[in-house]
N, C-alpha and C positions, 0 to 999 in steps of 0.2 A: 751710702752710709747715712745713718740717722743724724749725725752731728752736723752735717752740712746745712740742713734747714735751721738747726739751732744757731749756727753762725750767722745766718741771715737775720734771724729774730734778734740776736744780741746786737748786731750792727744797727738794726732799725731802732731798737730800744735806746741805743746811745744817741741817735739823732733826736729822739723824743725829749732828751734832757736839754738840748741846745736852746730851745725857745725860752725856757725858764731861766737859764743862765744869762741870756741876753737881757731879759726883763730885770734880773737882779743887777746887772751892770748899769742899766738905765736908771734904776733907783739910786745907784751910787753916783750918778751925775754924768755918765758917759752916754754918747749917742749910739744908736743901733749900728750906724756905719762904722764907728770906731770899734765897736765890739766885733763886728764881722771881720774887719781888717786884722784885728789882734788874733782872731781865730786862726787865720791862715799864716800869719807871721810865726806864731808860736807852734802851729801845727808843722810847719816846715822845719823849724828848729828841732822839734821832737823826732821827726822822721830822720833827720840827719844823725841825731844822737843814737837812735835805734840801729841805723845802718852802721855807724862807727863801732858800736859795741860788738856787732856780729862780725866785724872785720872782713866784709866781703868786698870783692872788686866791683866797682861801679861799671855797669854795662849800659851802653846806649844803643845797642843794636835794635831793640824793639821800641825805641823812643816815639816812633810815629803813632803807635797805639796808645801811648800814655798822654800825648798832647790833648786829644779830645776829652779824655777822662778828667784831666786837671782843669781844663777850661770849663767843662760842664759842671764840675764841682763848685767852682767859683760862681758861675752864672746862676746856678740854682739858688744859692744864698743871696746873691745880689737881687735877683728877680723877686724872691720872696720878701726881702726887706723893702723893696720898692712898693710891692703890693700892699704892705701894711700902712703905707702913707695914704691910701685911698679906701681901704676896706676894714671892716671890723675883723679882729683877730680870728673869730670863729669862722667867718666866710673865707678868709685867706687860707685857713687850714683845710677847709673843704675843697677849695680849688686846687691846692697842692696835692690833695689825695686823689685827684683825677689821674695821677700816675699809675694807679692800679689797672685801669682799663687801657690807658695809653701804652703802658708797658706790655700788656697782653697783646695789643694790636701790633706793636713793633715786633714782638716775638712771632706772631702769626705770619707777618709779612716776610720776616727773615727766614723762617722755616718753611713757609708755604704750606701751612697746615692750620686747621681750626683747633681751638682749645677743647679740652675734654668737658664732659657734663659737670663734673665736680667743680671745675674752675668757673663755669658759668654760674653755678649756685653760689660759690664763694663771692664772686664779684657782685651778684645781686644782694647778698647779705651785707657786704661792705657798703654798698650804696644806701641800703635801707638804714643801716646803723650809724653811718657817718653824720647824717643831718641832725638827728636828735643828740648824738654824742657831742657835736660841736656847738649845741645850743642855738641852732638856727630857726627853731620853730616860731620864735617871736621877733625875728629880725626883719625890718622893712628893707627890701632889696630894690625898691623903685628908684631910690636916689643914689644908688651906687654908680660912680663914674666908670666910663668905658676903660680908662687906663687901669683901674683896679682889676677888672676882669682879665684884661690882656696880660698884665704882669703876673697875676695869680696862675693863669693857665700856662704862661711861659715858664714859670717855676716848675710846674708839673711836667711839662715837656722836657725841660733840661734834666730833671731828676730821672725821668724814664730813660733818656738817652745815656745818662751817666751810668745807670744800672746795666744798660745794654753793652756799652763799650768796656765797662769795668769787668763784665763777665767773659770777655774774650780771653781765652787761655794764652799765655805767653811763656812757653817752656824755656826760653833762653834767658829769662829774667827772674830773679828771686823775688819773693813777695816784698821784702824790705827794700829792694831796688825799685820795684814798682811804686812803693809808697813814697820814696824820695822824689821820683819823677812826677807823680801825680800832685804831691803837695807843692812842688816847685812851680808847676804851671798854674795851679790854683792860686798860689800866692801872687804870681805875676798878673793874672787876670784880675784879682781883687785889688791889687795896687793900682791898676790902671783906672778902675771905675769907682773906687772908694776913697779912703783917706790914708794914703801911705805916709803922710807927714807925721803921723803919731810915732813913727820909729825914731825920728830925729828931733822932734820938738819937745820931747820929755813926757808926753802923755802915756806912752806904753809902759815905760819902766819907772819913771820918777813918780807918776801919779797913781801907780798901782793897777793899771789896766791889765798888766801882764798876768795877774792872778786869774782874771776872767778869761783872758786869752789862752792860758794854759789849760783850763778846764774845757773851753770851747774847742781847742785844738785836739785834745784827747778824745772827747766825745763826738765832735763834729767832723773830724778828719781821720785821725789815726785808727781808731777802732773800726768804724764802718768801712773805710777803704781797705784796710788790712783783711777784715773778715769777708767782705764781699769779693775780694780778689780770689780768695780761696774757695768760696762756696758757690757763687753764681755760675761759674763754668760747669759745676757738677750737677746742679738741679735746674738750671735754665732760668731765663728772664721772666717768663710768665708766672711761674710759681714763686719766684723771688719777689715779684711785685706784690703778690697777694700777701705773702708773709710779712713784707715790710709795712703793711697796714697796722701792725702792732704799735707803730710809732705814735698814733693818736691817743690810745689809752694810756700809754706811758707818759706822754706829755701832760695829760690831764692829771694823772696821779702825782707827778712831780710838782706841778703847779699848786696842787692842794697842800702838799706837804711843806713846800718851801715858801710859797707865796700866800698861803691861807685863802686861796680862792674857793668859792662855793661851787659845789656840784649838785645838780638836781637829780631827782629820781629818774626823770626822763633821760638825762644824759647817761646815767649809769646803765639804763636799759640799752641805749645805743652802743655802749662799750661792750656789753654782753653779746649783742648781735654781731659786732665786729669780731670778737674773739671766737664766736661760733663759726663765722666764715673762714677764719684762719685755720681753725681746727679741722674743718672739712677738707680744706686744701692739703693740709699736712697729712691727714689720714689717707687721703687719696694717693699722695706721693709714696707713702709706706707700702700701700697695697700694690702699686705699680712696681716698686722695687722688689717686693716679694715675688711677684709673678715673673719678673725678669730672672731672678735667681732660680726659680723652679724650672724655667725653660732651659737655662744653662745646665742645670743638673741632669735633665733628660738628654740633652745633646752631648 
């Protein structure tokens, strides 16, 4: 079905909003660590509310598959936040975007098969487009500390593994049930490594951080986890990794609108190249689906 790739794109677009919301919270006097922690506190609360409204019975039979998804969700945000302590934001984004080829590599290893020609072309275009889109043409990389590279690539690996484990179908558990489990383990992971004291010291609710946490929980937890849980098992990790590259153009557009950041013509060219790479991958997926339907009709 054509709407499964669309679900991946919408989930990735929602992730693209997260960085701008964190920047807005920092402008309001909160730290990035506090913002990330509020994201998973409020995200877990939202997941519980969604589950309660649906009045489903909580199942824990497939909990072993949810633990790594939740942990990797939290570790992706933690690693990315730590990389920003050492890297320019543009370079951190580029390192995070290495999940495109890392995800494809994981998919190839899991399926024991090579990607198609269209996927190779898409990955090449994403590489070519990401550097100018992130504004790295004039950045001096000689003084970038090793910790920054490691945390940035660590975020990419965690995100790729998150997509991989989140794409494993679990017929015994409803999507809302999965969402509760994933958000719970993401919350626990974040609480261990970030600033859980915001819950009881008044920062979250008394100081107004919950407003940013609510937005972060919705766009950085609820929407992507929910949509990825539905769509990735249908279209696969390799194609999902490519489609998720739409996150960078969305992040740029939102930052321009809400933060009044400047975007150069070269950056816009990079965005166009990225969108072209995503379009080629999506078009290839539609053709493959059409061929499968033809084969079924003949059989």
